BARORO-130974 format. One record per residue (C-alpha): residue number from 1; residue in one letter; x, y, z. Coordinates in Angstrom, 3 decimals, padded with zeros to 6 digits. Layout:
# residues N
(NUM; "A"; (X; Y; Z))
...
***
This chain:
# residues 104
(1; "X"; (-017.379; -009.101; 002.597))
(2; "X"; (-015.251; -005.761; 003.106))
(3; "X"; (-012.957; -003.521; 000.905))
(4; "X"; (-010.221; -002.601; 002.869))
(5; "X"; (-008.280; 000.711; 001.049))
(6; "X"; (-004.340; 000.207; 001.373))
(7; "X"; (-002.461; 002.912; 000.940))
(8; "X"; (001.733; 002.598; 001.525))
(9; "X"; (004.495; 004.568; 003.226))
(10; "X"; (008.074; 004.673; 002.614))
(11; "X"; (009.737; 002.402; 000.104))
(12; "X"; (012.305; 002.780; -002.039))
(13; "X"; (013.510; 001.912; -004.779))
(14; "X"; (015.494; -000.975; -005.915))
(15; "X"; (019.549; -000.193; -006.266))
(16; "X"; (020.429; -002.485; -008.565))
(17; "X"; (018.184; -004.598; -011.484))
(18; "X"; (018.779; -007.990; -008.936))
(19; "X"; (017.369; -005.969; -006.097))
(20; "X"; (014.331; -005.267; -008.219))
(21; "X"; (014.166; -008.016; -009.245))
(22; "X"; (013.928; -009.774; -005.406))
(23; "X"; (011.610; -007.036; -004.528))
(24; "X"; (009.165; -007.684; -007.493))
(25; "X"; (008.628; -010.722; -006.978))
(26; "X"; (008.044; -010.737; -003.276))
(27; "X"; (004.985; -008.373; -003.749))
(28; "X"; (004.069; -011.296; -007.153))
(29; "X"; (003.782; -014.273; -003.852))
(30; "X"; (002.496; -011.748; -001.720))
(31; "X"; (-000.710; -011.109; -003.702))
(32; "X"; (-000.422; -014.589; -004.855))
(33; "X"; (-001.285; -014.677; -002.106))
(34; "X"; (-004.243; -012.859; -001.168))
(35; "X"; (-005.191; -014.527; -004.229))
(36; "X"; (-009.019; -013.094; -005.507))
(37; "X"; (-008.848; -011.445; -002.516))
(38; "X"; (-007.594; -009.011; -004.234))
(39; "X"; (-009.752; -006.532; -005.940))
(40; "X"; (-007.334; -004.186; -007.032))
(41; "X"; (-003.442; -004.522; -007.144))
(42; "X"; (-002.638; -001.006; -007.440))
(43; "X"; (000.133; 000.889; -007.957))
(44; "X"; (003.037; 003.196; -007.334))
(45; "X"; (002.256; 006.598; -007.607))
(46; "X"; (004.293; 009.709; -007.974))
(47; "X"; (005.431; 012.851; -006.360))
(48; "X"; (002.225; 013.047; -003.119))
(49; "X"; (000.906; 016.962; -002.961))
(50; "X"; (-001.687; 017.911; 000.043))
(51; "X"; (-005.080; 020.517; -000.114))
(52; "X"; (-005.614; 022.039; 002.971))
(53; "X"; (-009.429; 024.730; 002.519))
(54; "X"; (-006.484; 027.384; 003.099))
(55; "X"; (-005.518; 026.392; -000.645))
(56; "X"; (-001.923; 025.984; 000.547))
(57; "X"; (-000.334; 023.133; -001.383))
(58; "X"; (002.642; 021.469; 000.750))
(59; "X"; (004.690; 018.979; -001.041))
(60; "X"; (005.153; 015.846; -000.097))
(61; "X"; (002.372; 015.948; 003.264))
(62; "X"; (003.596; 014.629; 006.538))
(63; "X"; (003.601; 011.308; 005.156))
(64; "X"; (003.397; 010.934; 001.548))
(65; "X"; (001.443; 007.972; 000.288))
(66; "X"; (003.405; 006.033; -001.884))
(67; "X"; (000.836; 003.384; -003.168))
(68; "X"; (-001.795; 001.953; -002.638))
(69; "X"; (-004.452; -001.459; -002.941))
(70; "X"; (-007.405; -003.385; -002.626))
(71; "X"; (-008.125; -005.535; -001.015))
(72; "X"; (-011.189; -007.782; 000.689))
(73; "X"; (-010.997; -009.466; 003.833))
(74; "X"; (-013.290; -010.147; 006.734))
(75; "X"; (-013.371; -007.177; 009.157))
(76; "X"; (-010.614; -004.787; 010.024))
(77; "X"; (-008.233; -007.329; 011.721))
(78; "X"; (-007.822; -009.471; 008.602))
(79; "X"; (-006.642; -006.734; 006.736))
(80; "X"; (-004.240; -006.175; 009.262))
(81; "X"; (-003.217; -009.275; 009.502))
(82; "X"; (-002.717; -009.181; 005.769))
(83; "X"; (-001.306; -005.382; 005.872))
(84; "X"; (001.982; -006.546; 008.608))
(85; "X"; (002.523; -009.183; 005.167))
(86; "X"; (003.478; -006.428; 003.210))
(87; "X"; (006.626; -006.880; 001.461))
(88; "X"; (007.407; -002.679; 003.293))
(89; "X"; (006.468; -004.140; 006.738))
(90; "X"; (008.017; -007.221; 006.215))
(91; "X"; (011.576; -005.686; 005.751))
(92; "X"; (010.970; -002.749; 007.547))
(93; "X"; (011.640; 000.473; 004.422))
(94; "X"; (007.249; 001.682; 004.669))
(95; "X"; (004.014; 001.158; 006.939))
(96; "X"; (000.628; 000.654; 005.575))
(97; "X"; (-002.341; 002.167; 006.190))
(98; "X"; (-005.960; 000.340; 006.552))
(99; "X"; (-009.273; 001.996; 005.663))
(100; "X"; (-012.612; 000.114; 004.976))
(101; "X"; (-014.045; 001.208; 002.143))
(102; "X"; (-017.447; 002.096; 002.783))
(103; "X"; (-019.628; 001.393; 000.163))
(104; "X"; (-022.698; 004.634; -000.564))
***
């Protein structure tokens, strides 16, 4: 099984504690459904910064990362199918970038 990085883009902070509980329940159900395929559930991340070879640093970037997870899957198509069920994809508030982790 290959490992894949899921980089989350977008999402939003819940408007109420009740909405927060509902969102967290959706994420926990999604992770629970993946079982042992979850290598590292990851975390949300803070402000992203883009650094270039010219030394320029831009806050946020074109599509800032909002969190990450690492999973295993048979292939990229299987990993994309898992990503399609991510709560932020399902509710339309964000997207998931899928990249195979290359073992060195």
